[in-house]
C-alpha positions in Angstrom: 127.6 114.2 163.9 126.7 113.6 160.2 122.9 112.1 159.5 122.7 108.7 158.8 119.7 108.6 156.7 120.4 109.8 153.2 120.6 108.1 149.6 124.2 108.2 148.4 124.5 108.4 144.6 127.5 108.5 142.1 126.7 109.3 138.5 129.0 108.8 135.8 127.9 111.6 133.6 126.4 115.2 133.8 123.2 114.1 132.3 122.9 111.4 134.7 123.7 113.6 137.6 120.9 116.2 136.6 118.6 113.3 136.1 119.2 112.1 139.6 118.7 115.7 141.1 115.3 115.8 138.9 113.8 112.9 141.0 114.8 114.6 144.7 114.0 118.5 145.1 116.0 118.1 148.3 119.2 116.7 146.8 122.6 118.3 147.2 125.7 117.9 144.7 128.8 116.9 146.9 131.9 118.4 145.2 135.0 118.7 147.4 132.8 118.4 150.7 134.4 121.3 152.3 131.4 123.1 152.8 128.6 120.5 152.8 130.4 118.2 155.6 130.8 120.9 158.1 127.5 121.7 157.9 126.6 118.1 158.9 128.8 117.9 161.7 127.3 121.0 163.1 124.0 118.8 163.3 122.0 121.0 160.7 119.5 119.3 158.5 121.4 117.3 155.5 119.8 116.8 152.1 117.8 113.7 151.7 120.0 112.7 148.5 123.6 113.2 148.1 124.8 113.5 144.6 128.8 113.0 144.4 130.2 114.4 141.3 133.8 113.3 142.2 133.7 110.8 139.4 132.7 113.5 136.6 136.0 114.1 134.6 134.2 116.2 132.5 133.7 118.8 135.1 137.3 118.8 135.8 140.1 120.6 134.2 141.9 124.0 133.4 142.0 125.2 129.6 143.8 128.5 128.5 143.1 129.3 125.2 143.1 132.7 122.7 139.9 134.3 123.0 139.7 134.4 119.1 141.2 138.1 118.8 139.2 139.8 121.2 140.5 142.5 123.5 141.5 142.0 126.9 139.6 143.6 129.7 140.3 147.1 130.1 140.3 147.8 126.1 144.2 148.0 125.7 143.3 146.5 121.9 145.6 143.3 122.5 144.1 139.9 121.8 143.7 138.2 125.1 143.5 134.7 126.5 140.8 133.1 128.2 141.0 130.7 131.2 138.4 128.0 131.5 138.2 126.2 134.9 136.0 123.1 135.3 133.6 123.3 138.5 135.5 120.3 140.2 138.8 121.5 139.9 140.2 122.0 143.4 141.9 124.9 144.5 145.4 123.0 144.9 145.1 122.6 141.0 144.3 126.2 140.6 147.3 126.8 142.7 149.9 125.0 140.6 148.5 125.8 137.2 151.3 127.3 135.0 148.7 128.6 132.5 146.5 130.4 135.1 149.7 131.7 136.8 150.7 133.1 133.3 147.3 134.4 132.4 145.5 135.1 135.5 148.2 135.5 138.5 146.2 136.9 141.2 144.0 133.6 141.2 146.8 131.2 142.3 148.0 133.6 144.4 144.4 133.9 146.2 144.2 129.9 146.1 147.1 129.5 148.5 145.0 131.8 151.0 142.3 129.2 151.0 142.6 127.3 154.4 145.4 124.8 154.1 146.7 122.1 151.8 144.4 119.4 153.1 141.3 121.7 152.5 142.8 123.0 149.0 143.1 119.4 147.8 139.7 118.7 148.4 137.6 122.4 147.7 136.5 122.6 144.3 136.0 125.9 142.4 132.3 125.0 141.6 131.8 124.2 145.2 133.0 127.4 146.3 130.9 129.5 144.0 127.9 127.5 144.6 128.2 128.5 148.6 129.0 132.0 147.8 130.8 132.6 151.1 133.0 135.7 151.4 135.9 133.8 152.7 135.8 131.6 149.7 134.6 133.6 146.8 137.2 132.9 144.1 135.1 134.7 141.6 136.1 138.1 143.2 139.9 137.4 143.0 139.8 136.1 139.5 141.1 139.3 138.1 140.9 141.8 141.2 137.5 142.9 140.7 134.1 141.3 140.8 133.8 139.4 137.3 130.6 138.6 135.5 130.7 134.7 136.5 128.2 132.0 136.9 128.7 128.4 136.7 126.1 126.0 134.5 125.1 123.0 136.2 124.9 121.3 132.3 128.6 121.8 131.6 130.1 122.6 134.9 131.8 125.6 133.6 132.0 129.3 134.6 130.4 131.8 132.0 129.9 135.4 131.7 126.4 136.3 132.6 125.6 138.3 135.8 127.9 138.9 139.4 128.0 136.5 141.7 126.7 137.2 145.4 129.3 136.4 147.8 127.8 136.2 151.5 124.6 138.2 150.5 126.9 141.1 149.0 127.6 141.6 145.5 131.4 141.3 145.0 
């Protein structure tokens, strides 16, 4: 049963979402809902405020671009491409992205393994990284090893900083 006593907010911008979150330390961001909603159904305590990020187009999308001539991982001397995936991009969008398939072919193949199509159409990369569950740890599959990935609450983008933790164990 989902608790009935909570505030539901739908910001129009990232700045508005951050401002809403600053008003309630118990607030939770709702991305696709595949992690938060089952927790509620198990009768665990829910947040007092839910901030739905579903309308934030600036957190969606997949971009593939040249890295400006830097070497690819592994040091083979060739220029590479960078894939930038917005936090609200769904597993299904990753699964069907031609750009990702071309540059990081393991990632769409891994996305297919996430549950079923109904879940993949709702589950987001940002939510999966935020939950840090071994079964949904997208970071470890990005290039076959654990890349240094973190997600930024300000931009909704993953960036290279330090390794994520998946289920309490470093990827």
